N, C-alpha and C positions, 0 to 999 in steps of 0.2 A: 503493498499499500503506499502510497505518496503520502511526503510530508505538507500537511495544507495548517493555516491557522484560519481560526473562526474570526469574522468579525461580527458583531452584536449591536443592532444599534437598538439604543436602550429604553428609546421613545415607543417603538415599534414592534420591538421585538424582534423583527427579521432580522436574519443571519444569511452570510454568505461564507462561503469557503472561498481560501486563497492559496493558490498554489507557492511552496516554500522552494528553491532554488538552490542547491548548492556550487559555492561558485569553485574555480580552482584557486582562488587565494582571495582573503579575507572576510567577512561577515556573509552567513546565510542573507538571503534579497526574498521578499515577498513581493509575489506577483498579485499587487492589487488594481489591473485591469478593469476588472467587473464592479468595481465598487461605483462606479456612476449610473452605469448600467441596471443592477441589481438592488442601489440603495439609494439612488438619486444624488448622490456623493461624491466631491474630489476631496483630493487630499492637499494640506498646505505642509510647505516645506523651505519658508525662506533660505534662498540661495542654495537650493538643492543642497543643502549639506548632507543629507541621507538618502540622495534617491537617485537611483543609476536611471540613467534615459534608454539605454538599450544595452543587450546582451554584449559582451567583446572578447575575442579569443587575440583582441593584439592590443591595450593595453590594460594596463590595471592601474589606480592611482588611490594612495592613501594620503591627502594634504595633512593630515595633523601628526601620523608616523614619520612621515617624509618620503613615502614610497613611491615611486614610479617605476612600475615594470613593463615593455616591451614585446607582446609575445614570450615572457618569462624570464628577460634579462636583465637587470637592473641598469637604468639610469646610466650611472653613475660609469658602471662599467663597459659597455656600448659607446661613450664619450670618449675611454681612456685608450680603450682596446679597438674598436671598429671606425672604419671611415664612414660618409655620407655613404657614397653607393652600397656598401655591406649591411647597413640599417638599412636602407631602402628595398634591398634582396631580403631580408628578415620581415621585413613588414607585409610583402607581396607575398612570400613563399612560406613564412611560418620557422623558417629554421635560417641559419646565418650559411653562409654559402661554401661550401668545399673551394678550393683553388681554382679546379677546372670550369666549376660552375660560377665563379665568380669571372674570371677571364671571357668565360661566352654573354653574361649580364651584362659586362660591360661594353664587349663588340657591338651587341645587340643595340645598345644604347647608342653606341657612338654612330651606327649602321642610320638610326629614327634622327641624330641631329644633322644629317646633312643637308645642305639647303643646294637646292639641284635649281 
């Protein structure tokens, strides 16, 4: 059985079940997208402090803890050890390139940048 959270409107007694999703990093999240349709309500979260706008396999951000990951790699590690194009490859394909993959990627980019 999947994990859910029950939200109850104490005024009407109406309840909805909201799915809980486990991420790769960070705390679990509640999908409250049915809240308006089922209860006629919205949530409020000034500054989107605890709201995810979408699912992402690309970026994880926890500002309070100072964590920024791209595809699971800390941004500090990428800034120190990877080139801009290597990070582009990572964001596009999910893994850092091998030497052969990077050579081909760079050649493909160069081919597309030619002015005819």
